[in-house]
VMD Tcl script that draws the C-alpha trace (Angstrom):
set ca {
  {-30.35 19.71 -27.36}
  {-30.03 17.04 -24.73}
  {-27.45 14.28 -24.80}
  {-29.19 10.91 -24.56}
  {-26.76 8.98 -22.46}
  {-28.67 5.74 -22.91}
  {-28.38 5.65 -26.66}
  {-25.29 6.03 -28.81}
  {-24.93 6.21 -32.54}
  {-21.47 5.17 -33.60}
  {-20.16 6.05 -36.98}
  {-16.90 4.52 -38.11}
  {-14.86 5.78 -41.00}
  {-13.10 2.72 -42.29}
  {-9.76 2.74 -44.09}
  {-7.34 -0.07 -44.77}
  {-4.45 1.59 -42.93}
  {-4.47 4.26 -40.25}
  {-2.28 7.27 -41.10}
  {-3.48 9.35 -38.14}
  {-0.04 10.05 -36.71}
  {1.00 11.87 -39.89}
  {-1.46 14.69 -39.21}
  {0.00 18.09 -38.64}
  {-3.24 20.05 -38.20}
  {-4.39 20.92 -34.69}
  {-7.46 22.46 -33.14}
  {-7.28 24.81 -30.15}
  {-10.15 24.83 -27.67}
  {-10.89 26.14 -24.19}
  {-11.15 23.46 -21.47}
  {-12.09 23.55 -17.78}
  {-9.36 24.59 -15.40}
  {-7.70 21.68 -13.59}
  {-4.28 21.31 -11.99}
  {-2.68 17.87 -11.59}
  {-0.58 17.09 -8.54}
  {1.74 14.19 -7.78}
  {5.20 13.40 -6.53}
  {7.37 15.59 -8.75}
  {11.03 15.79 -9.73}
  {12.56 19.25 -9.19}
  {14.74 20.93 -11.79}
  {17.70 23.02 -10.69}
  {16.94 26.39 -12.20}
  {19.04 29.26 -13.40}
  {18.02 32.33 -15.32}
  {17.51 31.81 -19.07}
  {18.50 28.14 -19.15}
  {17.31 24.92 -20.78}
  {17.31 21.85 -18.57}
  {19.19 18.71 -19.40}
  {17.48 15.95 -21.40}
  {14.36 14.76 -19.54}
  {12.50 11.51 -20.31}
  {8.77 11.88 -20.98}
  {7.99 8.34 -19.86}
  {6.11 7.38 -23.02}
  {6.14 8.06 -26.75}
  {4.51 11.39 -27.57}
  {3.54 12.26 -31.12}
  {4.05 15.93 -32.03}
  {3.34 17.20 -35.54}
  {3.65 13.64 -36.85}
  {6.96 12.79 -35.13}
  {7.42 10.59 -32.05}
  {9.46 11.85 -29.09}
  {10.25 10.33 -25.70}
  {12.56 13.11 -24.42}
  {12.53 16.89 -24.19}
  {14.19 19.85 -22.53}
  {12.47 22.44 -20.34}
  {13.21 26.16 -20.55}
  {13.07 28.26 -17.39}
  {11.20 30.83 -19.49}
  {8.07 28.72 -19.75}
  {8.32 26.37 -22.71}
  {9.52 22.87 -23.60}
  {11.39 21.84 -26.73}
  {11.89 18.54 -28.52}
  {15.14 19.93 -29.96}
  {17.54 18.14 -27.63}
  {20.47 20.18 -28.93}
  {19.15 22.95 -26.69}
  {19.65 20.88 -23.52}
  {21.74 22.70 -20.87}
  {22.20 25.72 -23.11}
  {21.07 29.36 -23.00}
  {17.33 29.95 -23.34}
  {16.10 32.87 -25.40}
  {14.14 35.42 -23.40}
  {13.51 38.32 -25.81}
  {9.93 37.78 -26.95}
  {9.30 40.49 -29.55}
  {7.63 38.72 -32.48}
  {4.61 36.58 -33.33}
  {5.05 32.85 -32.87}
  {5.69 32.12 -36.55}
  {8.63 34.56 -36.57}
  {10.45 33.23 -33.51}
  {13.81 31.50 -33.72}
  {12.56 28.78 -31.35}
  {11.11 25.80 -33.26}
  {9.76 22.32 -32.47}
  {8.55 23.61 -29.14}
  {5.48 24.03 -26.95}
  {5.06 27.44 -25.34}
  {3.12 26.75 -22.16}
  {3.38 30.36 -21.05}
  {6.51 31.82 -22.61}
  {7.77 35.04 -21.01}
  {10.96 36.18 -19.36}
  {11.10 34.77 -15.85}
  {13.88 35.11 -13.30}
  {14.78 31.77 -11.77}
  {18.10 32.46 -10.07}
  {16.78 33.58 -6.70}
  {15.38 30.10 -5.93}
  {11.87 31.48 -5.51}
  {9.13 29.07 -6.44}
  {9.82 25.75 -8.12}
  {10.06 24.08 -11.50}
  {9.14 20.37 -11.51}
  {8.02 17.55 -13.76}
  {6.10 14.37 -13.03}
  {4.38 11.36 -14.58}
  {0.71 11.18 -13.53}
  {-1.88 8.41 -13.94}
  {-1.80 4.90 -15.33}
  {-0.55 3.42 -18.61}
  {-1.56 3.67 -21.39}
  {-3.24 6.95 -20.39}
  {-0.51 8.69 -18.41}
  {0.20 12.41 -18.37}
  {3.58 14.13 -18.36}
  {3.18 17.28 -16.29}
  {5.54 20.26 -16.08}
  {4.72 22.72 -13.28}
  {6.07 26.28 -13.17}
  {5.12 27.41 -9.68}
  {5.50 30.97 -8.34}
  {8.10 31.89 -10.93}
  {9.18 35.54 -10.59}
  {9.10 37.81 -13.63}
  {12.39 39.34 -14.68}
  {12.57 42.99 -13.62}
  {9.30 42.53 -11.68}
  {10.23 39.82 -9.20}
  {7.26 40.66 -6.99}
  {5.05 39.33 -9.81}
  {4.91 35.56 -10.09}
  {3.43 33.13 -12.62}
  {2.08 29.64 -11.96}
  {1.05 27.32 -14.79}
  {1.19 23.73 -16.05}
  {1.93 21.96 -19.31}
  {0.36 18.50 -19.72}
  {1.23 15.94 -22.43}
  {-1.14 12.97 -22.85}
  {-0.09 9.41 -23.59}
  {-2.03 7.69 -26.42}
  {-4.21 10.72 -27.25}
  {-1.24 13.07 -27.78}
  {-3.17 16.05 -26.43}
  {-1.36 19.14 -25.21}
  {-2.99 21.05 -22.35}
  {-1.95 24.38 -20.89}
  {-3.39 25.29 -17.49}
  {-2.81 28.80 -16.18}
  {-3.25 29.34 -12.45}
  {-2.12 32.97 -12.60}
  {-0.09 35.00 -15.10}
  {0.29 38.76 -14.40}
  {2.04 41.32 -16.64}
  {5.42 42.95 -16.10}
  {4.77 45.96 -18.33}
  {8.22 47.49 -17.73}
  {10.17 44.60 -19.27}
  {10.10 43.07 -22.75}
  {6.94 45.01 -23.53}
  {5.01 42.78 -21.13}
  {4.81 40.16 -23.90}
  {3.86 36.53 -23.34}
  {2.86 33.60 -25.56}
  {0.89 30.34 -25.49}
  {1.24 28.16 -28.58}
  {2.84 25.29 -30.47}
  {5.17 25.32 -33.48}
  {6.56 22.56 -35.70}
  {10.18 21.69 -36.44}
  {10.54 23.95 -39.49}
  {8.48 26.81 -38.09}
  {6.06 26.62 -41.02}
  {3.03 25.62 -38.89}
  {1.99 27.10 -35.56}
  {-1.13 27.50 -33.45}
  {-2.13 29.81 -30.59}
  {-5.34 30.29 -28.58}
  {-7.35 33.49 -29.26}
  {-5.62 36.48 -27.76}
  {-2.59 34.45 -26.66}
  {-0.10 35.08 -29.45}
  {2.80 37.35 -28.57}
  {1.25 40.30 -26.76}
  {0.25 41.77 -23.42}
  {-2.29 39.72 -21.50}
  {-3.07 38.35 -18.08}
  {-4.80 35.10 -17.20}
  {-6.07 33.21 -14.18}
  {-7.68 29.76 -13.91}
  {-7.58 29.37 -17.68}
  {-7.24 26.13 -19.68}
  {-6.45 25.40 -23.35}
  {-6.10 22.17 -25.34}
  {-4.25 21.51 -28.60}
  {-5.51 18.37 -30.32}
  {-5.56 16.78 -33.75}
  {-8.84 15.62 -35.28}
  {-9.57 11.95 -34.73}
  {-9.48 10.32 -38.16}
  {-8.42 6.93 -36.91}
  {-9.73 3.83 -38.63}
  {-9.18 1.85 -35.44}
  {-12.09 0.48 -33.40}
  {-11.30 0.56 -29.68}
  {-12.71 -1.98 -27.25}
  {-11.75 -1.58 -23.59}
  {-13.00 -3.74 -20.70}
  {-12.41 -3.95 -16.96}
  {-9.88 -6.49 -15.72}
  {-11.95 -8.36 -13.14}
  {-9.15 -10.55 -11.74}
  {-6.17 -8.28 -12.63}
  {-4.44 -10.91 -14.76}
  {-4.51 -8.95 -18.04}
  {-7.01 -11.28 -19.73}
  {-10.75 -10.85 -20.28}
  {-13.56 -11.92 -22.58}
  {-14.56 -9.69 -25.53}
  {-17.92 -9.86 -27.31}
  {-17.19 -10.42 -31.01}
  {-20.79 -9.63 -31.91}
  {-20.33 -6.13 -30.47}
  {-17.33 -5.62 -32.75}
  {-19.19 -6.89 -35.79}
  {-22.14 -4.59 -35.09}
  {-19.80 -1.59 -34.82}
  {-18.02 -2.45 -38.07}
  {-21.19 -3.01 -40.09}
  {-24.48 -2.38 -38.32}
  {-26.45 -3.35 -41.43}
  {-24.76 -6.68 -42.13}
  {-22.89 -7.71 -38.97}
  {-23.22 -11.37 -39.94}
  {-20.92 -10.72 -42.90}
  {-18.07 -9.38 -40.73}
  {-15.23 -11.72 -39.83}
  {-12.57 -11.17 -37.17}
  {-9.00 -12.48 -37.30}
  {-5.96 -12.55 -35.04}
  {-3.46 -11.56 -37.74}
  {-3.44 -9.13 -40.63}
  {-2.38 -11.87 -43.06}
  {-5.35 -14.02 -42.03}
  {-7.68 -11.05 -42.50}
  {-6.21 -10.29 -45.92}
  {-6.63 -13.88 -47.11}
  {-9.94 -14.47 -45.35}
  {-8.82 -17.52 -43.34}
  {-8.94 -18.53 -39.67}
  {-11.87 -16.34 -38.69}
  {-12.48 -16.38 -34.95}
  {-15.47 -18.59 -34.10}
  {-18.25 -18.01 -31.60}
  {-19.25 -14.89 -29.73}
  {-16.71 -14.52 -26.91}
  {-12.97 -14.12 -27.35}
  {-10.30 -14.08 -24.64}
  {-7.20 -12.11 -25.60}
  {-4.02 -14.18 -26.02}
  {-1.69 -11.26 -25.28}
  {-2.07 -9.65 -21.85}
  {-3.61 -6.17 -21.53}
  {-3.42 -5.09 -25.15}
  {-3.88 -6.89 -28.46}
  {-4.74 -6.01 -32.05}
  {-7.41 -7.93 -33.97}
  {-8.48 -7.36 -37.57}
  {-12.08 -7.14 -38.73}
  {-13.11 -7.62 -42.35}
  {-16.35 -6.11 -43.58}
  {-17.37 -4.81 -46.99}
  {-13.92 -5.50 -48.35}
  {-12.25 -3.27 -45.77}
  {-9.87 -4.32 -43.02}
  {-10.27 -2.45 -39.73}
  {-7.86 -2.65 -36.80}
  {-9.55 -3.58 -33.53}
  {-7.58 -2.57 -30.45}
  {-8.74 -4.62 -27.48}
  {-7.54 -3.51 -24.05}
  {-7.87 -4.74 -20.48}
  {-7.60 -2.05 -17.80}
  {-7.72 -1.97 -14.02}
  {-11.00 -0.24 -13.28}
  {-9.88 0.52 -9.74}
  {-7.87 3.33 -11.38}
  {-9.61 6.63 -12.04}
  {-7.91 7.41 -15.34}
  {-9.44 10.88 -15.77}
  {-9.40 11.88 -12.09}
  {-13.06 12.85 -12.24}
  {-14.16 10.92 -9.09}
  {-16.44 8.63 -11.13}
  {-15.47 4.99 -10.77}
  {-14.15 3.71 -14.11}
  {-16.54 0.75 -14.20}
  {-19.48 3.20 -13.90}
  {-18.37 5.06 -17.04}
  {-19.70 2.31 -19.31}
  {-22.79 4.47 -19.70}
  {-24.50 2.42 -22.43}
  {-23.85 -0.80 -20.50}
  {-22.43 -2.81 -23.40}
  {-19.17 -3.69 -21.62}
  {-16.99 -1.46 -23.81}
  {-15.63 1.59 -22.01}
  {-14.15 3.01 -25.21}
  {-17.42 3.65 -27.07}
  {-19.03 5.87 -24.41}
  {-18.39 9.48 -25.40}
  {-21.24 11.59 -24.04}
  {-20.10 14.92 -25.50}
  {-18.80 13.49 -28.79}
  {-15.36 15.06 -28.42}
  {-13.47 11.88 -29.33}
  {-12.48 11.16 -25.72}
  {-14.24 8.24 -24.01}
  {-15.98 9.17 -20.77}
  {-13.59 7.11 -18.67}
  {-10.73 9.31 -19.93}
  {-12.64 12.63 -20.04}
  {-12.69 14.99 -17.06}
  {-15.68 16.85 -18.57}
  {-17.96 14.07 -19.77}
  {-20.78 16.24 -21.10}
  {-18.58 19.01 -22.51}
  {-20.30 21.80 -20.61}
  {-17.07 23.36 -19.24}
  {-17.90 22.18 -15.73}
  {-15.57 19.46 -14.47}
  {-17.25 16.11 -13.93}
  {-15.85 15.93 -10.39}
  {-17.93 19.02 -9.51}
  {-21.10 17.69 -11.18}
  {-20.79 14.12 -9.93}
  {-22.18 14.71 -6.45}
  {-24.97 13.08 -4.53}
  {-28.20 14.02 -2.81}
  {-28.58 12.13 0.45}
  {-31.92 10.70 1.41}
  {-33.05 9.02 4.59}
  {-30.97 5.93 3.95}
  {-27.97 4.90 1.92}
  {-30.34 3.33 -0.57}
  {-31.66 6.79 -1.40}
  {-28.33 8.20 -2.50}
  {-28.59 9.24 -6.16}
  {-26.72 11.41 -8.63}
  {-27.84 15.02 -8.68}
  {-30.25 15.62 -11.57}
  {-31.27 19.27 -11.32}
  {-33.95 19.20 -14.04}
  {-35.21 15.69 -13.16}
  {-34.98 14.53 -16.77}
  {-33.34 11.22 -15.89}
  {-29.89 12.37 -16.96}
  {-27.51 13.15 -14.09}
  {-25.86 16.54 -14.26}
  {-22.42 15.19 -15.06}
  {-23.82 13.70 -18.30}
  {-26.30 16.50 -19.06}
  {-25.30 19.46 -21.22}
  {-28.40 21.43 -20.08}
  {-28.38 20.85 -16.34}
  {-31.39 22.97 -15.41}
  {-33.56 22.11 -18.43}
  {-34.12 25.73 -19.44}
  {-33.37 25.09 -23.12}
  {-30.02 26.85 -22.96}
  {-26.92 24.68 -22.93}
  {-24.83 24.95 -19.78}
  {-21.85 26.12 -21.84}
  {-24.02 28.98 -23.19}
  {-24.82 30.16 -19.67}
  {-21.24 31.33 -19.30}
  {-22.46 34.90 -19.61}
  {-19.23 36.56 -18.51}
  {-17.30 34.66 -21.18}
  {-14.53 33.29 -18.97}
  {-15.09 29.63 -19.92}
  {-16.52 28.82 -16.49}
  {-20.32 28.65 -16.09}
  {-19.95 28.06 -12.36}
  {-19.28 31.72 -11.57}
  {-22.28 33.18 -13.46}
  {-25.03 34.14 -11.01}
  {-27.22 36.76 -12.68}
  {-29.62 37.25 -9.78}
  {-26.92 36.96 -7.08}
  {-28.76 34.32 -5.08}
  {-25.81 31.98 -4.69}
  {-27.03 29.53 -7.36}
  {-25.16 29.40 -10.66}
  {-27.34 30.27 -13.66}
  {-26.76 26.87 -15.27}
  {-28.48 25.25 -12.28}
  {-31.44 27.64 -12.11}
  {-34.21 27.24 -14.69}
  {-35.80 30.60 -13.83}
  {-32.65 32.39 -15.02}
  {-32.51 31.83 -18.75}
  {-31.43 34.55 -21.09}
  {-33.34 33.93 -24.29}
  {-31.63 32.42 -27.31}
  {-31.81 35.56 -29.41}
  {-29.38 37.00 -31.89}
  {-28.09 39.13 -29.05}
  {-27.15 36.15 -26.86}
  {-25.43 34.45 -29.75}
  {-23.55 37.66 -30.46}
  {-22.54 37.91 -26.82}
  {-21.27 34.36 -27.04}
  {-19.07 35.36 -29.98}
  {-17.56 38.36 -28.16}
  {-15.78 37.54 -24.94}
  {-13.97 39.57 -22.31}
  {-11.08 37.94 -20.47}
  {-9.52 37.42 -18.01}
  {-12.14 38.06 -15.37}
  {-11.08 39.01 -12.74}
  {-8.09 40.86 -14.22}
  {-5.12 42.76 -12.87}
  {-3.77 45.08 -15.54}
  {-5.19 44.21 -18.95}
  {-8.48 42.88 -20.30}
  {-8.82 41.42 -23.76}
  {-11.61 41.52 -26.31}
  {-11.97 38.38 -28.41}
  {-14.36 39.19 -31.29}
  {-15.26 36.04 -33.21}
  {-18.35 37.63 -34.80}
  {-18.53 39.07 -38.31}
  {-19.37 42.54 -36.96}
  {-17.12 45.42 -35.97}
  {-17.16 46.84 -32.47}
  {-18.42 50.42 -32.66}
  {-18.09 51.51 -29.07}
  {-16.57 50.25 -25.83}
  {-17.36 51.71 -22.39}
  {-16.45 50.92 -18.79}
  {-18.79 52.02 -15.99}
  {-18.48 51.92 -12.24}
  {-21.02 49.89 -10.31}
  {-22.80 53.22 -9.67}
  {-23.13 53.91 -13.40}
  {-20.34 56.50 -13.84}
  {-18.56 56.35 -17.21}
  {-14.80 56.11 -16.62}
  {-13.41 54.87 -19.96}
  {-14.62 54.93 -23.57}
  {-13.14 53.69 -26.86}
  {-14.68 54.13 -30.30}
  {-14.25 52.10 -33.47}
  {-12.26 49.56 -31.49}
  {-12.95 46.36 -33.41}
  {-9.23 45.74 -33.78}
  {-8.49 46.84 -30.22}
  {-7.67 43.59 -28.37}
  {-5.87 44.67 -25.21}
  {-7.31 47.32 -22.90}
  {-5.26 48.78 -20.06}
  {-7.18 48.74 -16.77}
  {-4.15 49.01 -14.49}
  {-5.22 52.50 -13.33}
  {-8.64 51.34 -12.15}
  {-9.29 50.85 -8.46}
  {-10.08 47.32 -7.30}
  {-13.76 46.53 -7.51}
  {-16.68 45.60 -9.76}
  {-17.26 47.36 -13.09}
  {-19.63 47.02 -16.02}
  {-18.55 46.90 -19.66}
  {-20.88 47.99 -22.46}
  {-20.05 47.07 -26.06}
  {-22.00 48.40 -29.03}
  {-21.97 46.13 -32.06}
  {-24.44 45.66 -34.92}
  {-26.76 48.24 -33.33}
  {-26.94 46.20 -30.15}
  {-25.56 46.81 -26.67}
  {-23.86 43.91 -24.91}
  {-23.25 44.19 -21.18}
  {-20.62 42.37 -19.14}
  {-19.63 42.36 -15.47}
  {-15.91 42.83 -14.87}
  {-13.87 42.52 -11.66}
  {-10.61 44.46 -11.24}
  {-8.20 42.93 -8.75}
}
mol new
graphics top color blue
foreach p $ca { graphics top sphere $p radius 0.5 }
foreach p [lrange $ca 0 end-1] q [lrange $ca 1 end] { graphics top cylinder $p $q radius 0.2 }
display resetview
């Protein structure tokens, strides 16, 4: 299905009061790989140590509680338990996340690292522009304890306003001779009663490279957001009240009234007249809309559109895709993140900055956005870039959450950009989508993530010449497969499931 970027259907769930921050349920999803860089503050490291108290730079809501400080462990996690600051950091990872002694923490990539030899760096920074800044912790080239020749690099990103948690792995090898080779990505609440991990990333043996994960809470907010560009950078702009009324009640917008205070909205007095309203508080202000007996908060914001809030190379003023003047109601992929704050606008697992490129004609007037299938939707807003009927995200045939490296016919063109390469939408392709092999390439271990309802009957690894070198039977519960003894090169994996054979290409580093 195509995303129509010219038409939006907005559905608002209206409640009198927004209790969104009280949510404790999270979703975990794969996201494109992206590393943020900026001027960073170094942390003096020592083996198995928590840092001192570090300011986040903004209020961050975690499992329903607000925090503006944390402490960073040299073993790859952060904690909101400030009593841990400057104290010993636990290193012995021998249990699933729910059984750990460490609580109220985010495990970016928790494993025993050796930080006393001053190799690599541990830094934190504040990236971007309020109210959409990111707090970034970078573990760079951190040696593994007992295997100091092996080094991990990864980032933890906390989002202002949205309260997302991102983990970005550049590279995480396995030190199999220490602590069982265990590592963990996940989040856990203050009591330890609720925790979440990505598939295959609970305590266990795994490797990863160029891998991204996001922890987020469902958007159940009753707030209507209205964000405009600040044309003269004074913090004040005009807002179209009719646009607000239409969003609140598309059937009877004429019956909606808008007020500057909650008390006025509750009593039905002092409704704002006319169509245009200039905010009286600079940059951010709350209005209250009354429609159908329900009061809805309206958050109006004025932002500097010279800032690229999502670092996707698309000018912020150009991300008002529907052209109604409100940046906040353009969400091409429907993930709850407006396009001007989303680094993957169409949700196809290809970063917008890679899809937002131009074809050059004979003059500057001929410069246009690349539209591979010529359907009028530029690639960065199109979830089926080549128009072959298969979503770009479903052309990730090797299952590594990156469609850009899938080139079935080896002609240098990614499958998602080549209409002639389209594996049919059969039960087999859907099954292959549900069973993934990662990481790819891998160093020591590959993982099988089986999200289907079927058991895996047989697992085989072949050389590129077709020689069988490894076979496992009845391995539906077998998640981690040792490939450390394989020579570097290209291999093929064959999985038998539900009387079908699924084939994957696998690269051993």
